DOFI-667467 format. One line per 2 residues: number of its first residue (from 1); their letters; for each residue y, x, z of N, C-alpha, C. Coordinates in nm, 2 decimals. Layout:
! residues N
NUM) a) Y/X/Z/Y/X/Z/Y/X/Z; ...;
END
This chain:
! residues 289
1) ms) -0.23/7.15/-3.09/-0.21/7.01/-3.13/-0.20/6.92/-3.01; -0.11/6.82/-3.02/-0.10/6.72/-2.91/-0.22/6.63/-2.90;
3) pi) -0.25/6.58/-2.78/-0.36/6.48/-2.77/-0.33/6.36/-2.85; -0.43/6.30/-2.90/-0.41/6.18/-2.98/-0.49/6.06/-2.92;
5) sa) -0.42/5.95/-2.92/-0.49/5.83/-2.87/-0.46/5.72/-2.98; -0.56/5.65/-3.01/-0.55/5.54/-3.11/-0.64/5.43/-3.08;
7) ga) -0.62/5.32/-3.14/-0.71/5.21/-3.12/-0.66/5.08/-3.19; -0.73/4.97/-3.15/-0.69/4.84/-3.21/-0.73/4.73/-3.12;
9) rr) -0.67/4.62/-3.13/-0.70/4.50/-3.05/-0.70/4.38/-3.15; -0.80/4.30/-3.14/-0.81/4.18/-3.22/-0.88/4.06/-3.14;
11) ap) -0.83/3.94/-3.16/-0.89/3.83/-3.10/-1.03/3.80/-3.17; -1.13/3.76/-3.09/-1.26/3.73/-3.15/-1.25/3.60/-3.23;
13) ap) -1.35/3.56/-3.30/-1.36/3.44/-3.38/-1.33/3.32/-3.29; -1.26/3.22/-3.34/-1.22/3.11/-3.25/-1.32/3.05/-3.16;
15) al) -1.45/3.03/-3.21/-1.55/2.97/-3.13/-1.59/3.06/-3.01; -1.56/3.19/-3.02/-1.59/3.28/-2.91/-1.48/3.29/-2.80;
17) rp) -1.37/3.24/-2.83/-1.25/3.27/-2.74/-1.26/3.21/-2.60; -1.34/3.10/-2.58/-1.36/3.06/-2.44/-1.44/3.15/-2.36;
19) yl) -1.51/3.25/-2.43/-1.61/3.33/-2.36/-1.57/3.48/-2.34; -1.47/3.52/-2.41/-1.42/3.66/-2.40/-1.28/3.68/-2.44;
21) rd) -1.22/3.78/-2.39/-1.08/3.81/-2.43/-1.08/3.90/-2.56; -0.97/3.96/-2.59/-0.96/4.03/-2.72/-1.06/4.15/-2.72;
23) yd) -1.10/4.19/-2.84/-1.17/4.31/-2.86/-1.07/4.43/-2.84; -1.11/4.53/-2.76/-1.02/4.64/-2.74/-1.10/4.77/-2.79;
25) gy) -1.05/4.82/-2.91/-1.11/4.95/-2.96/-1.02/5.06/-2.92; -1.08/5.18/-2.89/-1.01/5.29/-2.84/-1.07/5.42/-2.90;
27) rl) -0.98/5.52/-2.92/-1.03/5.65/-2.96/-0.93/5.75/-2.90; -0.98/5.85/-2.82/-0.89/5.95/-2.76/-0.95/6.08/-2.79;
29) sg) -0.87/6.18/-2.82/-0.92/6.32/-2.85/-0.81/6.42/-2.81; -0.86/6.54/-2.77/-0.77/6.65/-2.74/-0.71/6.65/-2.60;
31) ya) -0.76/6.56/-2.52/-0.71/6.57/-2.38/-0.79/6.67/-2.30; -0.73/6.71/-2.18/-0.81/6.80/-2.09/-0.92/6.72/-2.03;
33) pg) -1.04/6.78/-2.01/-1.15/6.72/-1.94/-1.10/6.67/-1.80; -1.16/6.55/-1.76/-1.12/6.50/-1.63/-1.19/6.37/-1.60;
35) th) -1.12/6.28/-1.53/-1.18/6.15/-1.49/-1.08/6.04/-1.52; -1.13/5.93/-1.54/-1.05/5.81/-1.57/-1.10/5.70/-1.48;
37) vg) -1.01/5.62/-1.42/-1.05/5.52/-1.33/-1.07/5.38/-1.40; -1.19/5.33/-1.39/-1.22/5.19/-1.44/-1.19/5.09/-1.32;
39) mp) -1.09/5.01/-1.34/-1.04/4.92/-1.24/-1.12/4.79/-1.22; -1.12/4.73/-1.10/-1.17/4.60/-1.08/-1.11/4.50/-1.16;
41) sp) -1.18/4.40/-1.21/-1.13/4.29/-1.30/-1.21/4.16/-1.27; -1.14/4.05/-1.29/-1.21/3.92/-1.27/-1.30/3.89/-1.38;
43) fl) -1.31/3.98/-1.48/-1.40/3.95/-1.60/-1.52/4.05/-1.59; -1.62/4.01/-1.66/-1.74/4.11/-1.68/-1.70/4.21/-1.79;
45) tv) -1.76/4.32/-1.78/-1.73/4.43/-1.87/-1.85/4.47/-1.96; -1.82/4.48/-2.09/-1.92/4.54/-2.18/-1.85/4.65/-2.26;
47) vi) -1.91/4.77/-2.26/-1.86/4.88/-2.34/-1.96/4.92/-2.44; -1.92/4.94/-2.56/-2.01/4.99/-2.67/-1.95/5.12/-2.72;
49) ti) -2.01/5.23/-2.70/-1.96/5.36/-2.74/-1.98/5.38/-2.88; -1.90/5.47/-2.94/-1.91/5.52/-3.08/-1.92/5.67/-3.06;
51) gd) -2.04/5.72/-3.09/-2.06/5.87/-3.08/-2.12/5.90/-2.94; -2.05/5.98/-2.86/-2.10/6.02/-2.73/-2.11/5.91/-2.63;
53) ei) -2.21/5.92/-2.54/-2.22/5.82/-2.44/-2.11/5.82/-2.34; -2.09/5.72/-2.26/-2.00/5.71/-2.16/-2.06/5.76/-2.03;
55) ei) -2.00/5.84/-1.95/-2.05/5.90/-1.83/-1.98/5.84/-1.71; -2.05/5.78/-1.61/-1.99/5.72/-1.50/-2.04/5.79/-1.37;
57) gp) -1.95/5.82/-1.28/-1.99/5.88/-1.16/-2.06/5.79/-1.06; -2.10/5.84/-0.94/-2.17/5.75/-0.85/-2.08/5.63/-0.81;
59) ia) -2.14/5.51/-0.79/-2.07/5.39/-0.76/-2.09/5.36/-0.62; -1.98/5.35/-0.54/-1.98/5.32/-0.40/-2.04/5.18/-0.37;
61) qp) -2.00/5.09/-0.44/-2.05/4.95/-0.43/-2.10/4.91/-0.57; -2.23/4.88/-0.58/-2.33/4.86/-0.48/-2.42/4.98/-0.46;
63) hq) -2.37/5.10/-0.43/-2.44/5.22/-0.40/-2.54/5.25/-0.51; -2.48/5.26/-0.63/-2.56/5.29/-0.75/-2.53/5.44/-0.80;
65) pg) -2.63/5.52/-0.83/-2.60/5.65/-0.88/-2.53/5.64/-1.01; -2.46/5.75/-1.05/-2.40/5.75/-1.18/-2.50/5.77/-1.29;
67) gr) -2.45/5.77/-1.41/-2.53/5.79/-1.53/-2.46/5.79/-1.66; -2.53/5.79/-1.77/-2.47/5.79/-1.90/-2.53/5.67/-1.98;
69) wg) -2.44/5.60/-2.05/-2.48/5.49/-2.13/-2.42/5.49/-2.27; -2.50/5.45/-2.36/-2.45/5.43/-2.50/-2.38/5.30/-2.51;
71) al) -2.43/5.20/-2.44/-2.36/5.07/-2.43/-2.40/5.01/-2.29; -2.31/4.95/-2.22/-2.33/4.90/-2.09/-2.27/4.76/-2.07;
73) as) -2.32/4.70/-1.96/-2.27/4.57/-1.92/-2.26/4.57/-1.76; -2.16/4.51/-1.71/-2.14/4.50/-1.57/-2.08/4.37/-1.53;
75) gi) -2.11/4.32/-1.41/-2.06/4.20/-1.36/-1.92/4.22/-1.30; -1.88/4.13/-1.21/-1.75/4.14/-1.14/-1.76/4.23/-1.02;
77) as) -1.67/4.33/-1.02/-1.68/4.43/-0.90/-1.54/4.43/-0.83; -1.55/4.46/-0.70/-1.42/4.47/-0.63/-1.39/4.62/-0.59;
79) ap) -1.45/4.71/-0.66/-1.43/4.85/-0.64/-1.42/4.92/-0.77; -1.34/5.03/-0.78/-1.32/5.11/-0.91/-1.45/5.19/-0.94;
81) vt) -1.46/5.23/-1.06/-1.56/5.33/-1.10/-1.49/5.45/-1.16; -1.55/5.56/-1.15/-1.50/5.69/-1.21/-1.57/5.72/-1.34;
83) iv) -1.49/5.73/-1.44/-1.54/5.76/-1.57/-1.51/5.91/-1.60; -1.62/5.99/-1.62/-1.60/6.13/-1.64/-1.59/6.15/-1.79;
85) hd) -1.50/6.23/-1.84/-1.48/6.26/-1.98/-1.45/6.40/-2.01; -1.48/6.44/-2.13/-1.45/6.58/-2.18/-1.32/6.59/-2.26;
87) gn) -1.23/6.49/-2.24/-1.11/6.48/-2.31/-1.11/6.39/-2.44; -1.24/6.33/-2.46/-1.26/6.25/-2.58/-1.33/6.12/-2.54;
89) qh) -1.29/6.01/-2.59/-1.35/5.88/-2.57/-1.34/5.80/-2.69; -1.45/5.72/-2.73/-1.44/5.64/-2.85/-1.54/5.53/-2.83;
91) gi) -1.48/5.40/-2.85/-1.57/5.29/-2.83/-1.49/5.16/-2.83; -1.56/5.05/-2.79/-1.50/4.92/-2.79/-1.53/4.86/-2.65;
93) ql) -1.43/4.80/-2.59/-1.45/4.73/-2.46/-1.43/4.58/-2.48; -1.52/4.50/-2.42/-1.51/4.36/-2.41/-1.50/4.31/-2.27;
95) sl) -1.42/4.21/-2.25/-1.40/4.14/-2.12/-1.45/4.00/-2.13; -1.56/3.97/-2.07/-1.62/3.84/-2.08/-1.59/3.75/-1.96;
97) tp) -1.57/3.62/-1.98/-1.55/3.52/-1.87/-1.69/3.50/-1.82; -1.70/3.44/-1.70/-1.83/3.40/-1.65/-1.91/3.30/-1.74;
99) qg) -1.84/3.22/-1.81/-1.90/3.13/-1.92/-1.96/3.22/-2.02; -1.89/3.33/-2.06/-1.94/3.42/-2.16/-2.06/3.50/-2.11;
101) ar) -2.08/3.52/-1.98/-2.20/3.58/-1.93/-2.32/3.50/-1.97; -2.31/3.37/-1.95/-2.42/3.28/-1.99/-2.43/3.26/-2.14;
103) al) -2.32/3.24/-2.20/-2.32/3.21/-2.35/-2.36/3.33/-2.43; -2.32/3.45/-2.40/-2.33/3.57/-2.48/-2.44/3.67/-2.43;
105) lg) -2.45/3.68/-2.30/-2.55/3.77/-2.24/-2.67/3.70/-2.20; -2.66/3.57/-2.18/-2.78/3.49/-2.14/-2.82/3.49/-1.99;
107) vp) -2.72/3.54/-1.91/-2.75/3.55/-1.76/-2.62/3.50/-1.69; -2.64/3.45/-1.56/-2.53/3.42/-1.48/-2.46/3.54/-1.43;
109) ta) -2.33/3.54/-1.40/-2.26/3.65/-1.36/-2.32/3.72/-1.23; -2.37/3.63/-1.14/-2.42/3.69/-1.01/-2.55/3.77/-1.04;
111) el) -2.62/3.75/-1.15/-2.74/3.83/-1.17/-2.70/3.97/-1.20; -2.59/4.00/-1.26/-2.54/4.14/-1.28/-2.48/4.19/-1.16;
113) ga) -2.41/4.11/-1.08/-2.34/4.16/-0.97/-2.24/4.26/-1.00; -2.23/4.37/-0.92/-2.14/4.48/-0.95/-2.21/4.60/-1.02;
115) wi) -2.34/4.58/-1.05/-2.42/4.68/-1.11/-2.38/4.71/-1.25; -2.39/4.83/-1.29/-2.38/4.87/-1.43/-2.52/4.89/-1.49;
117) vd) -2.55/4.82/-1.60/-2.68/4.83/-1.66/-2.67/4.85/-1.81; -2.78/4.90/-1.87/-2.78/4.92/-2.01/-2.77/4.79/-2.08;
119) ld) -2.68/4.78/-2.18/-2.67/4.65/-2.25/-2.80/4.61/-2.32; -2.88/4.70/-2.36/-3.01/4.67/-2.43/-3.10/4.60/-2.33;
121) dv) -3.09/4.63/-2.20/-3.17/4.56/-2.10/-3.13/4.42/-2.08; -3.01/4.38/-2.12/-2.96/4.24/-2.11/-2.98/4.16/-2.23;
123) ig) -2.95/4.22/-2.35/-2.95/4.14/-2.47/-3.05/4.20/-2.58; -3.13/4.30/-2.53/-3.24/4.35/-2.62/-3.19/4.41/-2.75;
125) ad) -3.26/4.37/-2.86/-3.24/4.43/-2.99/-3.10/4.41/-3.04; -3.03/4.30/-2.99/-2.89/4.28/-3.03/-2.80/4.39/-2.99;
127) gr) -2.83/4.45/-2.87/-2.75/4.56/-2.82/-2.76/4.68/-2.91; -2.88/4.71/-2.95/-2.91/4.82/-3.04/-2.84/4.80/-3.17;
129) el) -2.85/4.68/-3.22/-2.79/4.64/-3.35/-2.64/4.66/-3.35; -2.58/4.62/-3.24/-2.43/4.63/-3.23/-2.39/4.78/-3.23;
131) re) -2.46/4.86/-3.15/-2.42/5.00/-3.15/-2.44/5.07/-3.28; -2.55/5.05/-3.34/-2.58/5.12/-3.47/-2.49/5.07/-3.58;
133) ri) -2.47/4.94/-3.59/-2.38/4.89/-3.70/-2.24/4.93/-3.68; -2.19/4.93/-3.56/-2.05/4.97/-3.53/-2.03/5.11/-3.56;
135) aa) -2.12/5.20/-3.52/-2.11/5.34/-3.53/-2.11/5.38/-3.68; -2.17/5.30/-3.77/-2.18/5.33/-3.91/-2.05/5.30/-3.99;
137) ld) -1.95/5.23/-3.92/-1.83/5.18/-3.99/-1.71/5.27/-3.95; -1.61/5.27/-4.04/-1.49/5.35/-4.01/-1.37/5.27/-3.97;
139) sw) -1.36/5.14/-4.00/-1.24/5.07/-3.97/-1.27/4.97/-3.85; -1.16/4.96/-3.77/-1.17/4.87/-3.66/-1.20/4.72/-3.70;
141) da) -1.14/4.68/-3.81/-1.16/4.54/-3.85/-1.31/4.52/-3.89; -1.37/4.61/-3.96/-1.51/4.60/-3.99/-1.60/4.60/-3.87;
143) rf) -1.56/4.68/-3.77/-1.64/4.68/-3.64/-1.62/4.55/-3.57; -1.50/4.50/-3.57/-1.48/4.37/-3.50/-1.55/4.26/-3.57;
145) dv) -1.56/4.27/-3.70/-1.64/4.17/-3.78/-1.79/4.17/-3.74; -1.84/4.29/-3.71/-1.98/4.30/-3.67/-2.00/4.23/-3.53;
147) ld) -1.90/4.25/-3.44/-1.90/4.18/-3.31/-1.90/4.03/-3.33; -1.81/3.98/-3.41/-1.81/3.84/-3.44/-1.94/3.79/-3.49;
149) av) -2.00/3.85/-3.58/-2.13/3.81/-3.64/-2.24/3.80/-3.54; -2.26/3.91/-3.46/-2.37/3.92/-3.37/-2.34/3.82/-3.25;
151) lm) -2.22/3.82/-3.20/-2.20/3.73/-3.08/-2.20/3.58/-3.12; -2.15/3.55/-3.24/-2.16/3.41/-3.29/-2.31/3.37/-3.30;
153) rr) -2.39/3.46/-3.35/-2.54/3.43/-3.36/-2.60/3.41/-3.22; -2.56/3.49/-3.12/-2.61/3.48/-2.98/-2.56/3.35/-2.92;
155) la) -2.43/3.31/-2.95/-2.38/3.19/-2.90/-2.46/3.07/-2.95; -2.49/3.07/-3.08/-2.56/2.96/-3.14/-2.70/2.95/-3.07;
157) eq) -2.76/3.06/-3.05/-2.90/3.06/-2.99/-2.89/3.01/-2.84; -2.79/3.05/-2.77/-2.78/3.00/-2.63/-2.75/2.85/-2.62;
159) ig) -2.66/2.81/-2.70/-2.63/2.66/-2.70/-2.75/2.58/-2.75; -2.82/2.64/-2.84/-2.94/2.57/-2.89/-3.04/2.55/-2.78;
161) rr) -3.05/2.64/-2.68/-3.14/2.63/-2.57/-3.09/2.54/-2.46; -2.96/2.54/-2.44/-2.91/2.46/-2.33/-2.76/2.42/-2.36;
163) dd) -2.73/2.30/-2.37/-2.60/2.25/-2.41/-2.49/2.29/-2.31; -2.51/2.28/-2.18/-2.41/2.30/-2.08/-2.40/2.44/-2.03;
165) lg) -2.49/2.53/-2.08/-2.49/2.67/-2.05/-2.51/2.70/-1.90; -2.53/2.59/-1.82/-2.58/2.60/-1.68/-2.47/2.62/-1.57;
167) id) -2.34/2.62/-1.60/-2.24/2.63/-1.50/-2.19/2.49/-1.46; -2.20/2.46/-1.33/-2.15/2.34/-1.28/-2.00/2.32/-1.31;
169) ps) -1.95/2.21/-1.37/-1.81/2.19/-1.40/-1.72/2.22/-1.29; -1.76/2.18/-1.17/-1.67/2.20/-1.05/-1.66/2.35/-1.02;
171) vh) -1.77/2.42/-1.03/-1.76/2.57/-1.01/-1.68/2.63/-1.11; -1.69/2.59/-1.24/-1.61/2.65/-1.34/-1.47/2.62/-1.32;
173) ga) -1.44/2.49/-1.28/-1.30/2.45/-1.26/-1.24/2.53/-1.15; -1.31/2.56/-1.04/-1.26/2.64/-0.93/-1.23/2.78/-0.98;
175) wq) -1.31/2.84/-1.06/-1.29/2.97/-1.12/-1.16/2.97/-1.20; -1.14/2.87/-1.28/-1.02/2.86/-1.36/-0.89/2.85/-1.28;
177) ll) -0.90/2.77/-1.17/-0.79/2.75/-1.08/-0.75/2.88/-1.01; -0.85/2.96/-0.97/-0.83/3.08/-0.89/-0.78/3.19/-0.99;
179) vg) -0.86/3.22/-1.09/-0.83/3.33/-1.18/-0.72/3.30/-1.28; -0.72/3.18/-1.32/-0.61/3.14/-1.42/-0.48/3.14/-1.36;
181) sg) -0.47/3.12/-1.22/-0.34/3.13/-1.16/-0.30/3.27/-1.12; -0.38/3.37/-1.15/-0.36/3.51/-1.11/-0.38/3.52/-0.96;
183) gr) -0.46/3.44/-0.90/-0.49/3.45/-0.76/-0.39/3.39/-0.67; -0.30/3.31/-0.73/-0.20/3.24/-0.64/-0.25/3.12/-0.57;
185) nr) -0.35/3.05/-0.63/-0.40/2.93/-0.56/-0.48/2.96/-0.43; -0.46/2.88/-0.33/-0.53/2.90/-0.21/-0.67/2.84/-0.22;
187) va) -0.77/2.90/-0.15/-0.90/2.86/-0.16/-0.92/2.71/-0.11; -0.85/2.69/0.00/-0.86/2.55/0.06/-0.80/2.45/-0.04;
189) nv) -0.70/2.48/-0.11/-0.64/2.38/-0.20/-0.74/2.36/-0.32; -0.80/2.47/-0.37/-0.90/2.46/-0.48/-1.02/2.38/-0.44;
191) aq) -1.06/2.40/-0.31/-1.18/2.32/-0.27/-1.14/2.17/-0.27; -1.02/2.14/-0.22/-0.97/2.00/-0.22/-0.96/1.95/-0.37;
193) ev) -0.91/2.03/-0.46/-0.90/1.99/-0.60/-1.03/1.95/-0.66; -1.14/2.03/-0.63/-1.27/2.00/-0.69/-1.35/1.90/-0.61;
195) gw) -1.30/1.86/-0.49/-1.36/1.76/-0.41/-1.48/1.81/-0.33; -1.47/1.93/-0.29/-1.58/1.99/-0.20/-1.52/2.04/-0.07;
197) sr) -1.60/2.06/0.03/-1.56/2.13/0.15/-1.54/2.28/0.11; -1.47/2.35/0.19/-1.45/2.49/0.16/-1.58/2.57/0.17;
199) rh) -1.66/2.54/0.27/-1.79/2.60/0.28/-1.88/2.58/0.16; -1.88/2.45/0.11/-1.97/2.42/0.00/-1.92/2.50/-0.13;
201) lv) -1.79/2.50/-0.14/-1.73/2.58/-0.25/-1.77/2.73/-0.25; -1.75/2.79/-0.13/-1.79/2.93/-0.11/-1.93/2.95/-0.15;
203) nr) -2.02/2.87/-0.10/-2.17/2.89/-0.13/-2.20/2.87/-0.28; -2.15/2.77/-0.34/-2.18/2.74/-0.48/-2.11/2.85/-0.57;
205) ft) -1.99/2.88/-0.54/-1.91/2.98/-0.62/-1.98/3.12/-0.61; -2.02/3.16/-0.49/-2.08/3.29/-0.47/-2.21/3.30/-0.54;
207) ae) -2.29/3.19/-0.54/-2.42/3.19/-0.61/-2.41/3.20/-0.76; -2.30/3.15/-0.82/-2.28/3.17/-0.96/-2.21/3.30/-1.00;
209) yg) -2.12/3.34/-0.92/-2.03/3.46/-0.97/-2.06/3.59/-0.89; -2.13/3.58/-0.78/-2.16/3.70/-0.71/-2.05/3.75/-0.62;
211) it) -1.94/3.68/-0.62/-1.83/3.71/-0.53/-1.77/3.58/-0.47; -1.70/3.58/-0.36/-1.65/3.46/-0.30/-1.52/3.42/-0.37;
213) pk) -1.48/3.29/-0.35/-1.35/3.25/-0.41/-1.24/3.34/-0.37; -1.23/3.37/-0.24/-1.12/3.46/-0.19/-1.12/3.59/-0.26;
215) es) -1.24/3.65/-0.28/-1.25/3.78/-0.35/-1.20/3.77/-0.49; -1.24/3.66/-0.56/-1.20/3.64/-0.70/-1.05/3.63/-0.71;
217) ar) -0.98/3.56/-0.62/-0.84/3.55/-0.62/-0.77/3.68/-0.60; -0.83/3.76/-0.50/-0.78/3.89/-0.47/-0.79/3.98/-0.59;
219) ia) -0.90/3.98/-0.66/-0.92/4.07/-0.78/-0.83/4.02/-0.89; -0.82/3.89/-0.91/-0.73/3.84/-1.01/-0.59/3.88/-0.99;
221) rf) -0.54/3.87/-0.87/-0.40/3.91/-0.84/-0.38/4.06/-0.87; -0.48/4.14/-0.83/-0.48/4.29/-0.85/-0.47/4.31/-1.00;
223) sv) -0.56/4.24/-1.08/-0.57/4.26/-1.22/-0.43/4.23/-1.29; -0.36/4.13/-1.25/-0.23/4.10/-1.31/-0.13/4.21/-1.28;
225) ah) -0.14/4.26/-1.16/-0.05/4.38/-1.12/-0.09/4.50/-1.21; -0.22/4.52/-1.23/-0.27/4.64/-1.31/-0.22/4.62/-1.45;
227) dq) -0.22/4.50/-1.51/-0.17/4.48/-1.64/-0.02/4.51/-1.65; 0.05/4.47/-1.55/0.20/4.50/-1.55/0.22/4.65/-1.54;
229) lr) 0.15/4.72/-1.46/0.17/4.86/-1.44/0.12/4.94/-1.55; 0.04/4.89/-1.64/0.00/4.96/-1.76/0.11/4.97/-1.87;
231) rr) 0.21/4.89/-1.85/0.32/4.90/-1.95/0.40/5.03/-1.94; 0.45/5.07/-2.05/0.52/5.20/-2.05/0.64/5.20/-1.97;
233) si) 0.71/5.08/-1.97/0.83/5.07/-1.89/0.81/4.94/-1.80; 0.83/4.96/-1.67/0.81/4.86/-1.57/0.94/4.84/-1.48;
235) ps) 0.96/4.73/-1.42/1.06/4.72/-1.32/1.02/4.79/-1.19; 1.09/4.78/-1.08/1.06/4.84/-0.96/0.92/4.78/-0.91;
237) la) 0.85/4.86/-0.82/0.73/4.81/-0.77/0.75/4.69/-0.68; 0.87/4.68/-0.62/0.90/4.56/-0.54/0.90/4.44/-0.62;
239) vv) 0.96/4.45/-0.74/0.97/4.34/-0.84/0.83/4.30/-0.89; 0.75/4.40/-0.92/0.61/4.38/-0.97/0.53/4.30/-0.86;
241) aa) 0.55/4.35/-0.73/0.47/4.29/-0.62/0.51/4.14/-0.61; 0.64/4.11/-0.61/0.69/3.97/-0.60/0.64/3.89/-0.72;
243) dc) 0.64/3.95/-0.83/0.60/3.88/-0.96/0.45/3.84/-0.95; 0.37/3.92/-0.89/0.22/3.90/-0.88/0.17/3.82/-0.76;
245) gy) 0.27/3.78/-0.68/0.23/3.70/-0.56/0.19/3.77/-0.44; 0.23/3.90/-0.43/0.21/3.97/-0.30/0.33/3.94/-0.21;
247) yd) 0.30/3.95/-0.08/0.41/3.93/0.02/0.52/4.02/0.00; 0.49/4.15/-0.03/0.59/4.25/-0.05/0.53/4.38/-0.11;
249) qa) 0.61/4.48/-0.13/0.55/4.60/-0.20/0.45/4.67/-0.11; 0.46/4.66/0.02/0.37/4.72/0.11/0.23/4.65/0.10;
251) hm) 0.24/4.52/0.09/0.11/4.44/0.08/0.04/4.48/-0.05; 0.11/4.49/-0.16/0.05/4.54/-0.29/-0.01/4.68/-0.28;
253) ar) 0.06/4.77/-0.21/0.01/4.90/-0.20/-0.12/4.91/-0.11; -0.13/4.82/-0.01/-0.25/4.82/0.07/-0.37/4.77/-0.01;
255) ew) -0.34/4.66/-0.09/-0.44/4.60/-0.18/-0.49/4.70/-0.28; -0.40/4.78/-0.34/-0.43/4.88/-0.44/-0.52/4.99/-0.37;
257) re) -0.48/5.03/-0.25/-0.56/5.14/-0.19/-0.71/5.09/-0.16; -0.72/4.96/-0.13/-0.86/4.91/-0.11/-0.93/4.88/-0.23;
259) la) -0.87/4.83/-0.34/-0.94/4.79/-0.46/-0.94/4.90/-0.56; -0.84/4.99/-0.56/-0.84/5.10/-0.66/-0.85/5.24/-0.61;
261) gm) -0.85/5.25/-0.47/-0.86/5.38/-0.41/-0.74/5.46/-0.41; -0.63/5.40/-0.45/-0.50/5.48/-0.45/-0.38/5.38/-0.46;
263) sp) -0.26/5.43/-0.44/-0.15/5.34/-0.45/-0.11/5.32/-0.59; -0.03/5.22/-0.62/0.02/5.20/-0.76/0.09/5.32/-0.82;
265) sa) 0.18/5.38/-0.73/0.26/5.49/-0.78/0.17/5.61/-0.81; 0.07/5.63/-0.73/-0.03/5.74/-0.75/-0.10/5.72/-0.88;
267) wr) -0.15/5.60/-0.91/-0.22/5.57/-1.03/-0.13/5.59/-1.15; 0.00/5.55/-1.15/0.09/5.57/-1.26/0.11/5.72/-1.28;
269) en) 0.11/5.79/-1.18/0.14/5.94/-1.19/0.02/6.01/-1.25; -0.10/5.97/-1.20/-0.22/6.05/-1.23/-0.31/6.01/-1.35;
271) ev) -0.30/5.88/-1.39/-0.39/5.83/-1.49/-0.34/5.87/-1.63; -0.42/5.96/-1.69/-0.38/6.01/-1.82/-0.39/5.90/-1.93;
273) fa) -0.49/5.81/-1.91/-0.51/5.71/-2.02/-0.45/5.57/-1.98; -0.35/5.57/-1.89/-0.30/5.45/-1.84/-0.25/5.35/-1.95;
275) fi) -0.19/5.41/-2.05/-0.11/5.32/-2.14/-0.18/5.31/-2.28; -0.31/5.35/-2.29/-0.37/5.35/-2.42/-0.38/5.21/-2.48;
277) qd) -0.42/5.12/-2.39/-0.43/4.98/-2.44/-0.32/4.90/-2.37; -0.20/4.94/-2.40/-0.08/4.87/-2.34/-0.08/4.72/-2.37;
279) pd) -0.07/4.64/-2.26/-0.08/4.49/-2.28/0.04/4.44/-2.37; 0.14/4.52/-2.39/0.25/4.48/-2.48/0.22/4.50/-2.62;
281) ae) 0.11/4.58/-2.65/0.08/4.61/-2.79/0.05/4.49/-2.87; 0.09/4.48/-2.99/0.05/4.37/-3.08/-0.09/4.38/-3.12;
283) hg) -0.15/4.26/-3.17/-0.28/4.27/-3.22/-0.28/4.36/-3.34; -0.39/4.43/-3.36/-0.41/4.51/-3.48/-0.40/4.66/-3.44;
285) eh) -0.39/4.75/-3.54/-0.40/4.89/-3.51/-0.28/4.94/-3.43; -0.30/5.03/-3.34/-0.19/5.10/-3.27/-0.23/5.24/-3.23;
287) st) -0.14/5.33/-3.22/-0.17/5.46/-3.18/-0.05/5.53/-3.12; -0.08/5.63/-3.04/0.03/5.71/-2.98/-0.01/5.86/-2.99;
289) t) 0.08/5.95/-2.99/0.05/6.09/-2.99/0.14/6.16/-2.89;
END
């Protein structure tokens, strides 16, 4: 039997959309055992498994040993992680904005850093509730409804405690200018836009997000390229590089080697699960065999 990959994507409830991107559900079975590369992203990551736990190998930065998690949370990292699998994976991945870290997890992004932690250690009983209720359901829509319900409840609780959620508007504006532009805005221009010196911006930005403005722009640019390269059909790498704001294809390849540990062409060739959550896919159920 051929390997099977299936999943679904849905936007969260409208009130949650400033805090996280689409829900991404995935199910893979029948593949050969191996590894999958979790790429750097300008967003925080939450994974809730269905069935078996997720196994992650040793993490070079921040020098964390590997482990297994039923549900995990991680801040913004500038290095890849290795996910060990037996040919099967099943769960839901969430990508949170830094506002979402405070609104839904109750912590600033910098508090998580690049560490991977148990979701229960961050949100307590709500983490256990999410995993248990999601595992008991068969349809993606029903599982996403559970996410909406629990996360809306957490949002109401956090806003009830603190109206502004604790992020300085200028720091938040800088993040939007850097990440929202796909890393194309220069840090000096962003500092001028928010009315701060570059040094003050770097200090305040790093204290909130755990990475510098320059690092956030670099990761954002890489993430845009990664999304493009996940498509089943892409233009030449030179076109992708120009599209994403790199000087040239060689510049993009150097950045990929530093941030992903391999070149874009090597990743396309070796990544078995590269196209499971194709960015071109429509909202709703999708599958490939």
